[in-house]
C-alpha positions in Angstrom: 0.0 0.0 0.0 2.8 2.4 0.9 4.5 1.8 -2.5 1.2 2.6 -4.3 0.9 5.9 -2.4 4.5 6.7 -3.1 4.1 5.9 -6.8 0.9 8.0 -7.1 2.6 10.9 -5.3 5.5 10.7 -7.8 3.1 10.5 -10.8 1.1 13.5 -9.5 4.3 15.4 -8.8 5.6 14.9 -12.3 2.2 16.0 -13.8 2.3 19.2 -11.8 6.0 19.8 -12.2 6.1 19.4 -16.0 3.6 22.2 -16.6 6.1 25.0 -16.8 6.9 28.1 -18.7 9.7 30.7 -18.3 7.3 33.4 -17.1 5.7 31.1 -14.6 9.2 30.0 -13.5 10.0 33.6 -12.6 6.6 34.1 -10.8 7.2 31.0 -8.6 10.8 31.9 -8.0 9.6 35.3 -6.6 6.6 33.9 -4.7 8.6 31.3 -2.8 11.4 33.7 -2.0 11.4 35.1 1.5 12.6 38.5 0.4 9.8 39.0 -2.2 7.2 38.6 0.6 9.0 41.0 2.9 6.7 44.0 2.1 3.7 41.8 2.7 5.2 40.7 6.1 5.9 44.3 7.1 2.3 45.3 6.2 0.9 42.3 8.1 3.0 43.1 11.2 1.7 46.7 11.2 -1.9 45.5 10.5 -1.8 42.9 13.3 -0.1 45.4 15.8 -2.8 48.0 15.0 -5.7 45.5 15.6 -4.3 43.2 18.3 -1.3 45.1 19.7 2.2 43.6 20.3 0.6 40.5 21.9 -1.0 39.7 18.6 2.2 40.2 16.7 4.0 37.8 19.1 1.2 35.3 18.8 1.6 35.2 15.0 5.4 35.1 15.2 5.2 32.3 17.7 2.7 30.4 15.5 5.0 30.6 12.5 8.0 29.6 14.6 6.3 26.6 16.0 5.1 25.5 12.5 8.6 26.0 11.1 10.4 24.1 13.8 7.9 21.3 13.9 8.3 20.7 10.2 12.0 21.5 9.7 13.6 20.4 12.9 11.4 17.7 14.3 9.4 16.0 11.5 11.7 16.2 8.4 14.5 14.3 10.1 12.0 11.9 11.7 10.4 10.9 8.4 13.6 11.3 6.3 11.7 11.5 3.0 14.0 12.8 0.3 12.9 15.7 -1.8 12.0 14.8 -5.4 15.1 16.7 -6.6 17.2 14.1 -4.7 15.0 11.0 -5.0 14.2 11.1 -8.7 16.1 11.3 -12.0 17.2 14.9 -12.2 16.6 15.0 -16.0 12.9 14.4 -15.3 12.5 17.3 -12.9 12.0 20.9 -13.6 13.9 22.9 -10.8 13.0 26.5 -9.9 14.1 28.4 -6.9 16.0 27.2 -3.9 15.7 24.8 -1.0 17.5 23.8 2.1 18.2 20.2 3.2 17.7 16.7 1.8 14.3 16.1 3.3 10.9 17.4 2.2 8.2 15.9 4.4 6.4 17.9 5.6 6.9 21.1 3.6 8.0 24.0 5.8 6.6 26.6 3.3 3.2 24.9 3.5 3.2 24.5 7.3 4.3 28.2 7.8 1.8 29.7 5.4 -1.1 27.6 6.4 -0.5 28.2 10.1 -0.5 31.9 9.4 -3.6 31.6 7.2 -5.6 29.6 9.7 -4.8 31.9 12.6 -5.4 35.1 10.6 -8.8 33.7 9.3 -9.9 32.5 12.8 -9.1 35.9 14.4 -10.2 38.3 11.6 -13.0 36.5 9.8 -15.7 38.5 11.5 -14.1 41.9 10.8 -12.6 41.3 7.4 -14.6 39.2 5.0 -11.7 38.6 2.7 -9.4 37.1 5.4 -9.9 33.7 3.8 -7.7 34.9 0.9 -4.6 34.0 2.9 -5.5 30.3 2.2 -5.3 31.0 -1.5 -1.9 32.7 -0.9 -0.7 29.7 1.1 -1.9 27.3 -1.7 0.0 29.3 -4.3 3.2 29.4 -2.3 2.8 25.7 -1.6 2.1 24.7 -5.2 5.2 26.7 -6.1 7.3 24.2 -4.2 5.9 21.3 -6.3 6.3 23.4 -9.5 9.9 24.2 -8.4 10.7 20.5 -8.0 11.5 20.4 -4.3 8.3 18.9 -2.8 5.9 16.1 -3.6 2.2 16.8 -3.3 2.0 14.7 -0.1 4.8 16.9 1.4 2.6 19.9 0.8 -0.6 18.2 2.1 1.3 17.2 5.3 2.6 20.7 5.8 -0.8 22.2 5.2 -2.4 19.9 7.7 0.3 20.5 10.2 0.2 24.2 9.8 -3.6 24.4 9.9 -3.6 22.4 13.1 -0.9 24.7 14.7 -2.8 27.8 13.6 -6.0 26.4 15.1 -4.2 25.5 18.3 -2.7 28.9 18.8 -6.1 30.4 18.0 -7.5 28.4 21.0 -4.7 30.0 23.1 -5.6 33.4 21.8 -9.3 32.8 22.5 -8.7 31.8 26.1 -6.5 34.8 26.8 -9.1 37.3 25.7 
């Protein structure tokens, strides 16, 4: 059964990774870059501070730090699942952007962005009807990792589930502290 899941994951990865174009390459290189998102992060810090104060900023920073460390430091070495760019024939993979480390499960980009999206949506959904759009942003960033050849779809799904769970958990902490 595990071999079937792995094979399906590889087939799905190749289908998604092979749909490339130079303009889209550039787009995903930017989207998955930490520096490209810096203006968005600065805006969000200011927005969160204005609405929730420094406690809210620290809550979001802590949420992302927990998601990042759970995926990168704890789970990736535990599962030891090689990234597609190390596990498959390099000639069959279209690589875009950068990555760190050999292991890909779960995706840190997915866990970080989905943790943020879940916490943001849970806190702000009543005041800002478009707060759900951060899930679309998280999905685009996460797909960019498949497109870039550094994550399988299950890496992304695992990261999205992990991040959403962490975002939901920190929301519970926020709710109790109000």
